[in-house]
Structures are given as C-alpha cells and as structure tokens.
C-alpha positions as CSV (number, residue, x, y, z in Angstrom):
1,M,44.2,77.4,137.0
2,T,43.9,81.0,136.0
3,I,44.4,82.4,132.6
4,D,46.3,85.7,132.5
5,T,44.8,88.2,130.2
6,P,47.5,89.8,128.1
7,P,47.9,93.5,128.5
8,S,45.9,95.5,126.0
9,P,48.1,97.1,123.4
10,E,48.8,100.8,123.6
11,P,46.6,102.7,121.1
12,K,48.3,103.6,117.9
13,A,49.7,107.1,117.9
14,T,47.8,109.2,115.4
15,C,47.2,113.0,114.8
16,A,43.8,112.5,116.6
17,N,45.3,111.2,119.8
18,C,48.7,112.8,119.8
19,Q,49.7,114.1,123.2
20,A,52.5,116.3,121.8
21,C,54.9,114.8,124.3
22,C,57.8,115.4,121.9
23,C,57.0,119.1,122.3
24,R,58.5,119.0,125.8
25,L,61.9,117.8,124.6
26,E,64.8,120.2,124.0
27,V,65.2,120.8,120.3
28,L,68.5,121.9,118.9
29,L,68.4,123.8,115.6
30,I,71.1,122.2,113.5
31,T,69.8,123.2,110.0
32,D,67.9,126.2,108.7
33,T,64.3,125.4,108.1
34,G,62.9,128.9,108.4
35,V,61.9,128.8,112.1
36,P,60.8,132.3,113.0
37,D,63.3,134.2,115.1
38,H,60.9,134.7,118.0
39,F,60.8,130.9,118.5
40,I,64.6,130.7,118.8
41,E,66.7,130.9,121.9
42,L,70.4,130.5,122.5
43,D,71.6,127.9,125.0
44,K,74.5,128.6,127.4
45,W,77.0,127.4,124.7
46,G,75.6,129.7,122.1
47,G,73.7,127.0,120.2
48,Q,70.2,127.7,118.9
49,T,67.3,125.8,120.4
50,M,63.5,126.0,120.1
51,A,62.2,128.4,122.7
52,R,60.1,126.8,125.5
53,L,57.6,128.6,127.7
54,D,57.7,128.5,131.5
55,D,55.5,125.4,131.5
56,G,58.2,123.5,129.6
57,W,56.2,123.2,126.3
58,C,57.6,124.4,123.0
59,A,56.7,128.0,122.3
60,A,55.5,127.0,118.8
61,L,52.9,124.5,120.1
62,N,49.3,125.8,119.8
63,R,47.9,124.9,123.2
64,Q,44.3,124.6,121.9
65,S,44.9,122.2,119.0
66,M,48.1,120.7,120.5
67,K,49.6,121.0,117.0
68,C,52.7,122.8,115.8
69,S,52.0,126.4,114.7
70,I,55.0,126.4,112.4
71,Y,54.7,122.9,111.0
72,E,55.9,123.8,107.5
73,N,59.0,125.4,109.0
74,R,59.5,123.0,112.0
75,P,63.1,122.1,112.8
76,W,64.9,119.1,111.2
77,V,64.9,117.3,114.6
78,C,61.0,117.6,114.7
79,R,60.8,116.4,111.1
80,E,62.8,113.2,112.0
81,F,60.8,112.5,115.1
82,E,58.2,110.1,113.7
83,M,54.8,109.6,115.3
84,G,54.3,106.1,116.6
85,E,58.0,105.1,116.4
86,H,59.9,103.9,119.5
87,E,61.0,107.4,120.7
88,C,57.5,108.7,120.4
89,L,56.0,105.8,122.3
90,T,58.7,106.1,125.0
91,E,57.9,109.8,125.5
92,R,54.1,109.0,125.6
93,A,54.6,106.3,128.2
94,A,56.8,108.6,130.4
95,N,54.1,111.2,130.4
96,L,51.2,109.0,131.5
C-alpha cells in the first residue's frame, strides 16, 4: 500500500513574490484615475487601453522592481485585480 503525498500548496501571492502576471493582460481604461497620457493607447474601436511594449508587458511596469511605476494612478481594473484572488492565481499558474 502506498500513501500518496498531497500536492504542496502554491505559495501565497505577496508583494515579495509577485510575478506581475496581471501586467501582461489587456487593461481597458473605463474611468479616469490620472494615468499619464504616454501610457495610454487607443484600440481599434477607439477605446483607451494601457500601452504595452513589444514584449507584451504593460508599459508602466518597472522591469527592475516588477512593480507598477504609476501605482497611485493605476487604472480601476488594476485596482480591482486583487493579489492572491482566483484571477491572480489563475494567471500565475498559466505563466509557470
């Protein structure tokens, strides 16, 4: 008889181990939070989105710290995307 070892739980998402996976998602700007104009692009329908660089990451992401360079003025969608919640963990798992 063998005893199966349960899978180890995924580490809790914290600022220290954040992989900024959400910074690869398309972010529609639906409210005015003060995002600087140089981080805003228009999509093909004329809607405002966060600019992304050629590598797919949000243009506002500081690549050295992997933190948002406009955190106090981040879009509403980013404010609602909670670290450690289901959507966050799903994105982290997809990027492993």
